[in-house]
NUMILUM-722990 format. One line per 2 residues: for each residue x, y, z of C-alpha. Coordinates in steps of 0.2 Angstrom, whole numbers, m for minus. Each point is the difference from the previous one (the first is absolute). Example, Ala and Ser with C-alpha at 12.3 -4.5 7.8 and 13.67 -1.06 7.14 Angstrom:
<rs>
62,m22,39 ~ 6,17,m3
</rs>
This chain:
<rs>
155,214,267 ~ m1,m17,m6
13,m5,14 ~ m12,6,10
m15,m10,m6 ~ 9,m17,m1
5,2,19 ~ m18,3,3
m6,m14,m9 ~ 13,m10,8
m5,3,16 ~ m18,m3,m3
5,m17,m7 ~ 10,m3,16
m17,4,12 ~ m9,m11,m11
10,m13,1 ~ 2,1,19
m19,2,2 ~ m4,m15,m9
13,m11,10 ~ m9,8,15
m16,m5,m7 ~ 6,m19,m5
6,0,18 ~ m18,3,7
m10,m10,m14 ~ 8,m17,m2
m14,m13,m3 ~ m4,m9,16
10,11,13 ~ m6,11,14
12,15,0 ~ m6,4,17
5,m17,5 ~ 16,0,m8
3,16,10 ~ m3,m6,16
7,m17,m3 ~ 17,9,m3
m1,12,16 ~ m5,m14,12
16,m11,m7 ~ 10,15,1
m6,3,18 ~ 3,m16,5
18,1,m4 ~ 3,15,8
m9,m5,15 ~ 11,m16,4
14,11,3 ~ m6,18,4
6,5,18 ~ m16,5,9
10,8,13 ~ m12,12,9
m16,m9,m1 ~ m6,m17,m10
m9,1,m16 ~ 4,21,m1
10,4,m16 ~ 5,18,5
3,3,18 ~ 7,12,7
m10,8,m15 ~ m19,0,m1
m2,m3,m20 ~ m11,m13,m5
m10,m10,m13 ~ m17,m8,m2
3,m18,3 ~ 15,4,11
11,m10,m12 ~ 16,4,m9
0,7,m18 ~ 11,m3,m13
7,15,m7 ~ m6,m3,m18
m17,4,7 ~ 2,17,1
0,6,m18 ~ 15,11,m4
m2,19,m1 ~ 3,0,m18
m14,m10,m3 ~ m11,13,7
11,15,m8 ~ m8,m7,m18
m16,9,5 ~ 4,12,15
17,8,m10 ~ m2,15,11
m3,m10,17 ~ 15,m11,m4
12,14,m4 ~ m5,9,13
1,m15,14 ~ 17,m5,m7
9,16,5 ~ m11,2,16
5,m6,18 ~ m11,m16,m1
8,m8,m14 ~ 16,3,9
m4,m5,17 ~ 10,m13,1
17,m1,m11 ~ 5,17,5
17,1,8 ~ m8,12,13
m12,m14,6 ~ 12,m14,m2
12,8,12 ~ m10,m3,15
m10,m17,m5 ~ 16,m9,m4
8,5,15 ~ m16,m7,9
3,m16,m11 ~ 17,m2,5
m2,2,19 ~ m16,m8,3
m6,m11,m16 ~ m10,2,m15
m14,m6,9 ~ m1,19,10
0,9,m16 ~ m18,m5,m3
m4,15,11 ~ 7,11,m11
m5,m8,m18 ~ m19,m3,5
0,18,m7 ~ 16,1,m10
0,m14,m10 ~ m17,m10,4
4,m11,m15 ~ 14,m9,8
m9,m1,17 ~ m16,m10,m9
13,m11,m12 ~ 9,m5,18
17,8,m9 ~ 3,6,18
6,m16,5 ~ 19,m6,2
m4,m15,m11 ~ m9,8,m14
10,m1,m17 ~ m12,7,m13
2,14,m12 ~ m1,17,9
m4,11,m15 ~ m14,6,8
8,11,12 ~ 3,14,m12
m17,3,m2 ~ m2,2,20
m20,4,2 ~ m5,m5,m19
m18,4,m7 ~ m8,m15,5
5,1,18 ~ m8,14,4
m15,m3,m13 ~ m4,m19,8
m2,8,19 ~ m17,m4,5
0,7,18 ~ 12,10,11
0,1,21 ~ 5,17,2
3,m3,18 ~ 14,m12,m4
14,6,m12 ~ 15,m9,m5
m9,m7,m17 ~ m17,0,9
m9,m7,m16 ~ m8,m14,m6
2,m3,m19 ~ m8,m12,m11
7,m11,m12 ~ 7,14,m14
m13,m1,m14 ~ m4,13,m15
m16,m8,m5 ~ m14,m6,9
m13,m13,m9 ~ m18,2,m3
m5,m5,17 ~ 12,12,8
14,m13,5 ~ 18,6,m3
9,m8,m14 ~ 19,m3,6
14,7,m10 ~ m1,9,m17
m12,1,m13 ~ 0,5,m18
m1,18,m3 ~ m14,m2,m12
m11,m9,12 ~ 3,17,15
m3,10,m15 ~ m15,m9,m3
m6,m1,19 ~ 7,17,7
m12,0,14 ~ 4,m18,5
20,5,1 ~ m5,15,10
m10,m12,12 ~ 15,m8,3
12,14,2 ~ m8,15,8
m7,m4,19 ~ m8,14,6
13,1,15 ~ 12,6,m13
m6,17,3 ~ 0,1,19
14,7,9 ~ m3,m18,12
9,m9,m16 ~ 15,10,3
1,m6,18 ~ 5,m17,m5
17,6,m1 ~ 1,18,4
0,m5,19 ~ 12,m12,9
4,m7,15 ~ 16,m9,7
m8,m15,9 ~ 9,m9,14
3,m15,m12 ~ 11,12,m11
10,8,12 ~ 1,m12,15
m7,15,12 ~ m18,7,0
m11,7,m13 ~ 4,17,m5
m9,12,m11 ~ 10,4,m17
m10,12,m10 ~ m18,2,m3
m2,13,m14 ~ m19,m8,m2
m4,5,18 ~ 8,17,m2
m12,2,m15 ~ m14,m5,9
2,12,15 ~ 4,13,m12
m12,13,m8 ~ m2,m9,m17
m8,m14,7 ~ m13,10,10
m1,m15,12 ~ 7,12,15
m7,14,6 ~ 14,6,9
15,6,m12 ~ 3,19,0
m6,3,m17 ~ m15,m8,m10
2,m4,m19 ~ m8,m10,m14
0,m20,0 ~ 14,m7,m10
6,m18,1 ~ 19,m4,m3
m4,m3,m20 ~ m7,17,0
18,6,2 ~ 12,m13,m6
m11,m5,m14 ~ m7,16,m6
m8,m2,m18 ~ 8,7,m14
1,m2,m19 ~ 7,m16,m9
15,4,m10 ~ 0,m20,m8
m15,m10,m6 ~ m9,m5,19
m16,m11,m2 ~ m2,4,18
m2,18,m3 ~ m16,9,2
m5,17,m8 ~ 18,0,m5
8,1,19 ~ 6,m14,8
4,m4,19 ~ 20,3,2
9,m16,3 ~ 16,10,3
m7,2,19 ~ 12,16,0
5,4,19 ~ 17,2,5
11,m13,m6 ~ 13,9,m10
15,m13,2 ~ m9,m14,m11
m1,10,m17 ~ 15,8,4
10,m16,3 ~ m9,m9,m16
1,17,m11 ~ m20,1,m2
2,18,m5 ~ m18,3,m3
m7,m8,17 ~ 14,10,11
m6,15,m10 ~ m19,m2,6
6,m5,18 ~ 10,16,0
m15,9,m6 ~ m12,m7,11
12,4,17 ~ 2,19,m7
m20,1,m4 ~ m1,12,14
m15,m10,8 ~ 7,m9,14
10,12,12 ~ 0,19,5
15,7,7 ~ m3,17,11
14,9,5 ~ m11,6,14
7,11,13 ~ 17,8,10
8,1,16 ~ 12,14,0
13,2,14 ~ m5,m3,18
m18,6,m5 ~ m11,m14,5
m14,7,m12 ~ m3,m10,m18
m1,10,m12 ~ m15,m8,m11
m7,m4,m14 ~ 16,8,m9
m6,10,m15 ~ m16,6,8
8,10,15 ~ 14,13,0
16,m2,9 ~ 17,5,2
14,m12,m2 ~ 18,7,5
17,m6,m3 ~ 11,m10,10
m14,m9,9 ~ m4,m17,5
m18,m4,m11 ~ m11,m16,3
m10,m4,m17 ~ m15,m11,2
m5,m10,m15 ~ m15,m9,m2
m2,m17,m10 ~ m18,m4,m4
m5,m18,m7 ~ m14,8,m12
m8,m15,m11 ~ 9,m15,5
m10,m13,6 ~ 13,m9,11
16,5,10 ~ 15,11,m7
10,m10,m1 ~ m10,m17,m2
4,m18,0 ~ 18,m6,1
6,16,8 ~ 18,m7,8
3,1,m22 ~ m7,15,m8
8,19,4 ~ m11,15,3
6,15,7 ~ 0,19,1
14,10,m6 ~ 0,17,7
11,13,m5 ~ 4,18,4
9,10,m14 ~ 6,19,m2
m4,13,m14 ~ 16,m9,m10
m7,m19,3 ~ 14,m2,13
m5,m13,12 ~ m3,5,17
m7,m16,8 ~ m6,m16,m7
m9,m16,6 ~ m5,m16,m10
15,1,m12 ~ 6,m16,m8
19,m1,3 ~ 15,m3,m13
m3,m20,1 ~ m18,2,m3
m7,m5,20 ~ m10,12,7
3,14,13 ~ m3,m11,16
m9,16,9 ~ m13,4,m13
m17,m2,5 ~ m5,m18,m9
m16,m8,m1 ~ 4,m17,3
3,m11,13 ~ 15,m11,8
m4,m17,5 ~ 12,m10,11
4,m16,5 ~ 4,m10,17
17,9,0 ~ m7,17,m1
9,1,m19 ~ m11,7,m14
m8,m12,m10 ~ 10,m1,m16
m5,m7,m17 ~ m18,m1,5
3,m16,11 ~ m16,2,6
0,m16,11 ~ 12,7,11
m10,15,6 ~ m3,2,16
m4,18,3 ~ m3,17,m9
13,13,7 ~ m12,16,m8
m12,2,m14 ~ m1,17,m7
m12,m5,m14 ~ m15,12,m3
m18,m8,0 ~ m13,3,m13
m6,20,1 ~ 12,4,16
12,12,0 ~ 19,0,6
9,14,7 ~ 18,2,m2
10,13,9 ~ 19,6,m6
11,12,9 ~ 13,11,m7
11,15,1 ~ m3,15,m11
18,6,m3 ~ 2,21,5
7,1,m16 ~ m16,m4,m10
m7,15,m9 ~ m12,m6,m14
m13,m11,2 ~ 0,m20,5
m10,m12,m9 ~ m7,m15,10
m3,m16,m9 ~ m9,m14,6
m2,m18,m11 ~ m7,m16,3
12,m12,m9 ~ m1,m18,m4
11,m16,m5 ~ m4,m16,m3
10,m7,7 ~ 12,5,14
19,1,m3 ~ 5,m12,10
m11,m13,m5 ~ 4,3,m19
20,m1,6 ~ m5,m17,7
m6,m7,m16 ~ 12,9,m13
14,5,10 ~ 5,18,1
2,2,m18 ~ m17,3,m8
m9,13,m9 ~ m9,12,12
m17,m6,1 ~ m14,14,m4
m4,13,14 ~ m17,8,m3
m7,16,8 ~ m18,m4,5
m4,17,6 ~ 9,17,5
m2,19,7 ~ 12,13,m1
m2,17,9 ~ 12,16,m3
1,10,15 ~ 8,18,1
14,6,14 ~ m11,13,8
m18,1,m1 ~ m13,m13,m10
m15,6,m5 ~ m15,m13,m4
3,m8,m18 ~ m15,m9,m10
m2,m18,0 ~ 5,m12,m10
m11,m11,m10 ~ 3,m14,8
m1,6,18 ~ m12,m4,11
m12,15,9 ~ 5,5,15
m11,m10,11 ~ 4,m15,m9
19,4,4 ~ m3,2,19
m11,m17,0 ~ 14,m9,m9
14,7,13 ~ m13,m5,13
m1,m18,m3 ~ 21,1,m1
m1,7,15 ~ m12,m12,9
10,m14,m7 ~ 16,7,8
m11,2,17 ~ 4,16,1
m19,4,4 ~ 1,18,6
7,7,m17 ~ m13,m13,m9
m15,7,9 ~ 6,19,m5
1,m7,m19 ~ m17,m8,2
m6,15,9 ~ 5,11,m15
m9,m12,m13 ~ m16,4,10
4,19,m1 ~ 2,0,m19
m13,m13,m4 ~ m14,2,14
m10,m12,m13 ~ 12,m14,1
m7,m14,12 ~ 16,m9,0
10,16,7 ~ m10,m3,17
1,m17,m2 ~ 19,0,0
0,12,13 ~ m10,m13,10
11,m14,m5 ~ 16,10,6
m9,1,17 ~ m3,m18,0
17,m5,m4 ~ 7,10,14
m13,m7,10 ~ m10,15,5
m16,m8,m3 ~ m11,16,8
9,13,m13 ~ m4,m11,m15
m22,1,4 ~ m1,16,m7
10,1,m15 ~ m9,m18,m6
m16,7,4 ~ 3,14,m12
3,m11,m11 ~ m16,m11,2
m9,18,m2 ~ 6,1,m16
m4,m19,m6 ~ m10,m10,13
3,m17,m5 ~ 19,3,m5
8,m19,4 ~ 17,9,3
m7,12,14 ~ m11,m14,6
15,m11,3 ~ 10,11,8
m15,8,11 ~ m3,m19,5
17,m1,8 ~ m4,18,11
m15,m10,6 ~ 8,m15,3
12,10,13 ~ m15,9,7
m9,m15,3 ~ m14,4,m10
0,m17,m7 ~ m19,0,m9
8,15,m11 ~ 16,m8,m2
m8,m16,m7 ~ m13,9,m9
13,10,m10 ~ 11,m14,m4
m15,m11,m7 ~ m4,16,m12
17,m2,m5 ~ 0,m19,m4
m17,2,m9 ~ 8,13,m11
18,m8,m2 ~ m4,m19,3
19,m3,m5 ~ 9,13,11
11,m10,10 ~ 2,14,15
m20,1,2 ~ m2,m17,1
14,m3,15 ~ m5,14,8
m18,m6,0 ~ 5,m18,6
9,9,14 ~ m14,11,5
m12,m17,0 ~ 12,m9,10
1,12,13 ~ m19,0,1
1,m19,4 ~ m7,m2,m18
9,m14,m6 ~ m9,m7,m13
m2,17,m8 ~ 18,3,3
5,m18,m8 ~ m9,6,m17
11,15,m1 ~ 16,m8,4
m4,m13,m13 ~ m6,12,m11
16,9,1 ~ 9,m15,m4
m8,m2,m17 ~ 7,15,m4
16,m1,9 ~ 5,m17,7
16,6,6 ~ m8,12,13
8,m2,16 ~ m14,7,11
m14,m12,m8 ~ 11,m14,4
3,5,17 ~ m18,5,3
m8,m15,m6 ~ 13,m12,9
m6,8,17 ~ m18,0,m6
3,m19,m7 ~ 6,m5,17
m15,9,11 ~ m13,m9,m11
10,m18,2 ~ 3,m1,m18
19,m7,7 ~ 6,m4,m18
m5,16,m8 ~ 8,10,11
15,m9,m1 ~ 1,3,m19
m3,17,3 ~ 15,1,15
12,m9,m12 ~ m4,11,m15
2,15,13 ~ 17,m6,6
8,m5,m17 ~ m5,18,m8
2,11,14 ~ 18,10,0
13,m10,10 ~ 3,10,14
20,m3,m3 ~ 0,6,m16
1,19,4 ~ 18,m5,7
6,m4,m18 ~ m6,15,m6
9,9,14 ~ 15,m10,m4
0,7,m18 ~ m3,18,5
14,2,11 ~ 12,m6,m16
m9,12,m10 ~ m2,17,8
m6,8,m17 ~ m14,m13,0
m3,3,19 ~ m5,17,m5
m12,m7,m12 ~ m9,m11,12
m4,16,10 ~ m18,6,m6
5,17,3 ~ 18,5,m7
11,15,m8 ~ 11,m5,m14
15,13,4 ~ 13,5,m10
18,m6,3 ~ 17,8,3
8,0,m17 ~ 12,m14,3
m14,m12,6 ~ m11,7,m16
16,m5,m12 ~ 1,m16,8
m18,m4,m2 ~ 1,4,m18
17,m10,m3 ~ m1,m15,10
</rs>
C-alpha cells in the first residue's frame, strides 16, 4: 500500500512539474506565445519549401492526395501534440486508439508493403496520394520528399488525435484525404482564437468549454467527415493513364437505406451514420474526460481489420473485432431451394414445402447471401486484399464430406473455385495487380461484391451417391479473412502464423433421403415473403428476369400489402425492357402509397417510353422534391428536361447531380452538349474533358479478357449466372493439395 501511494505521489509531482514548465513556456514576461509558435512554423516552412519537390502543381503540398491545411503551408511535426499528451485526460480514448487501425495506419507491414513499392518504382512524392490519409503528419511536415532528413518518429502514430480533431471541413466529393485542417490546437483563447501547441492541463480543466471548441467540430459527427479518406480515386498524375475510381464507401452509404437520401433501395431503414456503427457508444473502462453519462464513443472503430491486432498482439482489439463481425447483425444466409436431377422445378423455400430427395441424383442448391445491415458494399474498399467467401459443404449422417467448395488448402490459400466477394484488378499486360500496386490498374476483370441492401444468389451442383442412406446436411458459411493468403506470403514469406478466419454468418439444413416435411423456422430466418424477395434480387442482378419475376410475384402473393413487392415486379419488367408490362404493378404500388418516391421514379421511366412527357416530368419532380440528394432522380429529370428542349432546367439538374457526385458521366456528357449549344465553349470543353478522362477506356476490357483466358476459374466468377459444380475426385484432391 505504501509503495503504491509513493508511486502515485511521484506521478503527481511529475505532472505538476510538466504543467509548470508548460506554463512558463507560455507566460514568460514580454513574450507572445502565439507569435513564437507562428514564427517557428514560418521558419520551418520556409526551410522545407526551399528544397521541396512540388512535382504535380506549384505550391501544392499533398498532390496527388488532397489533404490541406489552412494557410497552405508546411507544419513542423511538433505542431501536432503527441497522443500521450491527450491520453492524460482521455485514458479510455487513448487505450482504444492505440490498438485501433487509425493509430496504426502507417507503420504496419500490410500498408508498408505496397507503399514502399510505390516509392521505389515511382518516387516518394507519389506516396503523398496514400499518406494524405495514412500519415497526414508526414504530408503536412513535408516529409514525403527525397530531401527530408528530419525525425520520423511520428510514423508510429499514424492518424494521431490532433489530426482528426483539427479538421475544420471536408469535401465529401474529393476523397484521397479531402479535408482541410487548422493548425492543431487543444484550446482557444477568450476571443475564440486557436492557441497552437500544447497548454497546461490545469488550464484545460479551468476552461473545458474552450478545449471543446478547439477540438470538437460539428462535422466530426457526420458521415461526410469519414468521406475524406473512405473514398479514393486513382488520378492520372499517379498512374500516368486516366482517372479511375478506387473505392467509395461514403458514396455506397449515401446510396444505402441508412442515409435516407435514396428512395430506390430494396429495403428502407433508420438513419445511421458511419459513426453510428463504427463508433457505437459503450461504457468507459478507464478514466475518460470525454464520457457522457458513463458512455463514450468508441475509438476502436471496429470493422473488419483482424490482421493489425493479430500482428501486434492487441488481443483485446482482436477479440472485440471478431465479436463485431460475428454479431449476426450484418448478413443472413439462406439455403433457399433445390433442383433435383433433370427436373427444372425449384423446390423452395426449403423448410416451408414438402419434397422427396432421392439418393443417386444430381442436386443443385440455391444459397442466398443477404447484405442485411451493412451501409456499404461487402467487401468494401481494397477488395483485392481482403478475402470473403462462401464455404459450402455437404456431409452424410456420419459427417463424411460428400462435397465441398470454399475450403482452405494446406498452404492456407483459398480454393480457387470458391465464390468470393472480391474483385480482380488487372494491369496493362492482363495480369492480376498484386501487392496492391493500384497505380498499375487498367481494368477490373470482375467484381463480385454485394452492395448494401442487396443479395447474392450462389448455386452449387453436386452428386448424392446411391449408397447414401441417412440424412445429409447442407451447410453454408460466409467466411472472412483479413488479408488474403498470397498477400501475407508476399509480406512475410510462406512461413507465418495463420491469420484469423472469421465466420460472419451461416445456416445449415439437414435433409432426409426420401420424404421431407416442412420444418419450423430458426430464430434468424427471414419470413418466407422476404426469402422470396431476396432471391428475386439476386436473380435480377444475374439478369435472370423470368425467374426473378416469378420470385417477386411470390412476394406479392404472400404479402399483398407490401408495396415494394409490386415495385420489384415493375422493376424486373423495366430491366427486361418490357415497359408496358411494368405499368400495372407500379400502379398497384401507387394505389397503396400514392406519393411513394420509388414507385414514382420507375413509373416515370414507363411514361418516358410511352412518350407521356408531362407525366414523366411530374413524377420525377415529385421524387426530387422528396429526395433532393437522389442521384438517379436528378440524372433522369435532367435527361427529361433535355429531351423537352428545356436547356436551363436540364443544366440545373445536372449541376445539382454534380454537387452530389462530381464523377457522374451522364452529367459531364450532357452538360458538355448543353453548354456547347448555348455557346459556352469553355464550360463545354471542361465538361467534355472530364467525361473523356473518367469514362471507361474502350480498350480496358481487352486487359480483363486476357486475364480471364488465363484463369478459367475466375472466368466462371465473372459471369453473372454460374454454378459451382463438383469436380472429379482427382481434380478435387488437386485443388486441396496444390
